[in-house]
C-alpha positions in Angstrom: -73.6 -45.0 -11.2 -75.3 -45.0 -8.2 -75.5 -41.6 -6.1 -74.8 -42.0 -2.4 -77.2 -40.2 -0.2 -76.1 -37.9 2.6 -78.2 -37.6 5.3 -78.3 -34.0 7.7 -79.6 -33.3 10.7 -82.5 -30.4 10.0 -84.0 -28.3 12.8 -86.8 -26.5 12.6 -89.7 -24.4 15.2 -93.2 -26.2 14.3 -96.2 -24.3 15.3 -99.1 -27.1 15.1 -103.1 -27.6 16.0 -104.1 -29.9 17.8 -106.6 -32.5 16.1 -107.9 -33.7 19.8 -107.2 -33.7 23.2 -103.6 -34.2 22.9 -100.5 -33.7 25.0 -103.0 -31.4 27.2 -104.3 -29.3 24.3 -107.7 -29.3 23.3 -109.1 -29.6 19.7 -107.9 -26.3 17.9 -105.4 -25.4 20.4 -102.1 -24.6 18.8 -98.5 -24.4 20.3 -95.3 -24.8 19.4 -92.0 -27.3 19.3 -88.7 -27.6 18.3 -88.0 -30.9 16.0 -84.9 -32.2 14.5 -84.9 -35.0 12.1 -82.6 -37.0 9.7 -82.9 -36.8 6.0 -81.4 -36.3 2.9 -82.9 -32.6 1.8 -85.7 -29.9 3.7 -88.7 -31.5 1.6 -87.9 -34.8 3.3 -86.7 -33.1 6.8 -90.5 -31.7 6.7 -92.3 -34.2 5.1 -91.1 -36.7 8.2 -91.9 -33.8 10.8 -95.2 -33.5 9.8 -95.8 -37.3 9.9 -93.8 -38.1 13.1 -97.0 -35.1 14.4 -100.0 -36.0 12.8 -99.1 -39.5 14.4 -99.3 -37.5 18.1 -102.5 -36.1 17.0 -101.0 -32.5 15.7 -101.7 -31.0 12.4 -98.4 -28.6 11.0 -99.5 -25.3 10.8 -96.2 -23.8 9.8 -92.4 -24.7 9.9 -90.0 -21.8 10.5 -86.6 -21.8 10.5 -86.1 -25.2 8.5 -82.4 -25.5 8.4 -79.3 -28.1 8.9 -77.9 -28.0 12.3 -74.2 -27.4 10.2 -75.8 -23.9 9.0 -77.9 -22.8 12.2 -74.5 -23.4 14.5 -72.6 -21.3 12.0 -75.5 -18.4 12.0 -76.5 -18.0 15.9 -76.3 -19.8 19.0 -77.9 -23.2 19.9 -79.2 -24.2 22.6 -78.3 -27.3 24.4 -81.9 -28.8 24.2 -81.8 -28.1 20.2 -78.3 -30.1 20.6 -80.0 -33.2 22.7 -83.0 -33.1 20.4 -80.3 -33.3 17.1 -78.6 -36.0 19.2 -81.5 -38.8 19.7 -82.8 -38.1 16.0 -78.7 -39.3 14.9 -79.1 -41.8 16.9 -82.5 -43.5 16.1 -82.5 -41.9 12.7 -86.0 -40.7 13.7 -87.9 -37.7 14.2 -87.2 -36.1 17.6 -89.3 -33.6 19.1 -89.3 -31.1 22.3 -91.7 -29.8 24.8 -94.6 -28.5 23.2 -94.9 -24.9 24.7 -98.4 -22.3 24.1 -99.6 -19.3 26.0 -102.9 -17.8 27.2 -105.6 -16.9 24.4 -104.1 -19.1 22.2 -105.8 -20.7 19.0 
């Protein structure tokens, strides 16, 4: 019997490093970005997030707090922005990412 795949929305805060001049960042500059992805597991979600950010010209330095949106909502408040990303990821069945945030002197 074939098992049914159960996709959920996964969310994470990613620290990324620009590989070139992307989205206003120079090579080696770092930023943080919220990301949401529809996937059946944490491994698949992080793989999809990594690929999406690579396609945008970024290397993922680390994931921070990757978990399902369902669990996140049970354990702490979720911003409207993150809920919008999750909704977009669900509707498009793709990876959704927010604004890139950096700080002076990083990298």
